[in-house]
C-alpha positions, 0 to 999 in steps of 0.5 A: 562714920564707918570706913567703907569697903571702897575706902580701903586699899589692897592691904585692907587699910583706909587709903591715905587720900580718904583722910582728906574726905574725913576732914571735909566731913568734919568741916561740913558737920561743924558748919551745920552745927555752928552756922558756917556752912558752905552755902552760908558763905556763898550767900554772902557772895564768897567762896572759901577754897583750901590753900593749905592742908596737912595730915599726920597719920598715927595708926591705920584704919581698917574696913568697918572701923567706926570713926569719930572726927573732932573738928576745931575752929582755930581763931585768927585775926587774918582773913582765913578759916583754919580748922584742926582735926583729930580722927579717932577709931571710936571703939577704943578712942584711939587717935589715928590721924590729925591735921589742919586745913586753911581756907581763904575768902574769895569773891565768888564772881571775880575770884579776888582774894579778900585781905580783910575778913568779911563782915558776916564772918566777923559777926559769926565769930562774935556770936559763936566764939567764947567771950574769952577767946583771943581775936 
């Protein structure tokens, strides 16, 4: 991706709020690649709102910078989806930000919180995660 003109502030650097969007872009790409997209979740009668988000800024991005977003799923026995992110300026491969998000499972119709991981998600973990990964 490239930092677009509408993402920079009057100082010419990417506004801090856009990093949340970069994380979203990373989650969507991860979901497409690994079969865990928002529509996959919704087809199972669930939604997954974000309940926690953090971002640590290391170096500012500027208009036109190419960025790479590394998105890593963090396994947990709890009924949640957690991702870690690293955002790099691609040309120099410089770490510019890192963060994390946590999402929980809600019934799409009633918005009731699920206390246990849904079956489709447990099956996804068995298919996708390496055999030596902790559960």
